[in-house]
C-alpha positions in Angstrom: 0.0 0.0 0.0 1.3 3.5 -0.9 0.9 6.2 1.8 1.2 10.0 1.7 2.7 11.0 5.1 2.5 14.4 6.8 2.6 15.8 10.3 0.1 17.5 12.6 1.5 19.0 15.8 4.8 17.1 15.3 3.1 13.7 15.0 3.2 11.6 11.9 0.0 10.7 10.0 -0.7 9.1 6.6 -3.4 8.8 4.0 -3.7 6.0 1.4 -2.4 7.6 -1.8 -5.3 6.1 -3.8 -7.5 8.6 -2.0 -5.3 11.6 -2.9 -6.1 13.6 -6.0 -3.4 16.2 -5.8 -1.2 18.1 -3.3 -1.4 21.9 -3.6 0.4 24.8 -2.0 -1.6 26.5 0.8 -4.7 28.2 -0.7 -6.8 31.1 0.4 -10.3 30.3 1.6 -13.6 32.0 1.7 -15.1 31.6 5.1 -18.6 30.2 5.4 -20.5 31.2 8.6 -21.8 28.6 11.1 -19.5 25.7 10.0 -17.3 24.0 12.6 -14.1 25.8 13.4 -12.0 23.0 11.7 -13.7 24.0 8.4 -12.2 27.4 7.8 -14.0 27.8 4.4 -14.1 26.8 0.8 -11.6 27.3 -2.1 -11.8 26.9 -5.8 -10.4 23.7 -7.2 -10.6 23.0 -10.9 -13.6 25.4 -11.3 -15.5 24.0 -8.3 -15.9 25.1 -4.7 -14.6 22.5 -2.2 -14.4 22.7 1.6 -11.1 22.8 3.4 -10.4 21.0 6.7 -7.7 22.3 9.0 -6.3 19.1 10.6 -4.6 21.0 13.3 -8.0 22.2 14.6 -9.6 18.8 13.9 -7.0 16.7 15.7 -5.4 19.0 18.3 -7.8 21.9 18.7 -5.3 24.5 17.4 -4.8 25.8 13.9 -1.9 24.7 11.8 1.1 27.0 11.5 1.3 28.3 8.0 4.7 27.3 6.8 6.3 26.8 3.5 5.7 23.1 4.0 2.0 23.5 4.9 0.0 22.0 2.0 -3.5 21.2 1.0 -4.2 17.5 0.2 -7.1 17.2 -2.1 -8.9 13.9 -1.4 -11.7 12.1 -3.2 -14.0 9.8 -1.3 -17.3 8.0 -1.9 -20.4 9.6 -0.4 -23.4 7.3 0.0 -26.5 8.4 -1.8 -29.9 8.4 -0.1 -31.4 5.0 0.6 -34.0 5.4 -2.2 -31.2 5.4 -4.8 -30.1 1.7 -4.5 -27.0 2.2 -2.2 -25.0 3.9 -4.9 -22.2 6.2 -4.0 -20.7 9.2 -5.8 -17.3 10.8 -5.4 -16.8 14.1 -3.6 -13.6 16.1 -3.1 -12.4 18.3 -0.3 -9.1 19.7 0.9 -7.2 18.7 4.0 -4.6 21.1 5.3 -1.5 19.5 6.8 2.2 20.2 7.6 5.3 18.6 6.1 3.4 16.9 3.3 6.5 15.6 1.6 6.8 11.8 1.6 5.3 8.9 -0.2 6.0 5.6 1.6 5.2 2.0 0.7 4.0 -0.4 3.4 4.3 -4.1 3.3 4.0 -7.1 5.6 7.0 -5.8 7.6 5.0 -2.7 8.8 3.9 -3.4 12.3 0.2 -2.6 12.9 -2.0 -2.0 15.9 -5.8 -1.9 15.9 -7.7 1.2 15.2 -8.7 3.5 18.1 -12.3 2.8 19.0 -13.6 6.2 19.8 -16.6 7.5 17.9 -15.5 11.1 18.3 -12.2 10.3 16.6 -13.5 7.9 13.9 -11.3 9.6 11.4 -8.2 8.3 13.2 -7.3 4.8 12.0 -4.7 2.1 12.9 -1.2 2.8 14.0 1.7 1.7 11.7 5.3 1.2 12.5 7.3 2.5 9.4 11.0 2.7 9.4 11.2 3.1 13.1 8.5 5.8 13.2 4.9 5.4 14.5 2.4 6.7 11.9 -1.3 7.0 12.5 -3.6 6.5 9.5 -6.2 9.2 8.7 -9.5 8.0 7.3 -10.6 10.9 5.0 -14.1 9.5 4.7 -14.6 10.1 8.4 -12.9 13.6 8.7 -16.1 15.4 8.0 -19.1 13.9 9.8 -21.6 12.2 7.4 -24.5 14.6 8.2 -22.2 17.6 7.6 -20.8 16.0 4.5 -24.3 15.4 3.1 -25.2 19.1 3.7 -22.0 20.2 1.9 -22.6 17.8 -1.0 -26.4 17.2 -1.2 -27.9 14.9 -3.8 -28.3 17.2 -6.9 -27.9 16.1 -10.4 -26.2 19.3 -11.4 -23.1 20.4 -9.7 -24.4 23.8 -8.5 -21.9 25.9 -6.6 -21.1 25.0 -3.0 -22.3 28.4 -1.7 -25.8 27.7 -2.9 -25.7 24.2 -1.3 -24.4 25.5 2.0 -27.1 28.1 2.1 -29.8 25.6 1.3 -28.5 23.2 4.0 -28.8 25.8 6.7 -32.3 26.8 5.8 
């Protein structure tokens, strides 16, 4: 398995590279009122508005330091469609802000693993891996934004209307 590794508050984390679309330099965001603090706003990616998650706020409760090595990881995950649509899923994209996003690593049978943490509030934190003498915690991007909030950010609409309209409709 290929992993993209990065740090948050000096601790190592990783995402499966198959969920990563692109790594971007730090981007400017447009704040959207009434979202959780770990969602500082939206940015434009390839002509579409996508939300940005600050992993420093999400994991440690403090914003990331904006450094030259701070990047935005654009991820793509499957979002379940409403039950009446035959359990289909569609792909949604959002950005994850992280520090020191610089390394792709391969794991194999030699990577020691521990079980995932079983806390509902931290469902986005996966199993721990031992890679090259370093402990790395997996990040599960499909759990970073709670499903009800994700559904309001990406409602079931055949056209890809802009995210601002969707956010406004979700709060009404």
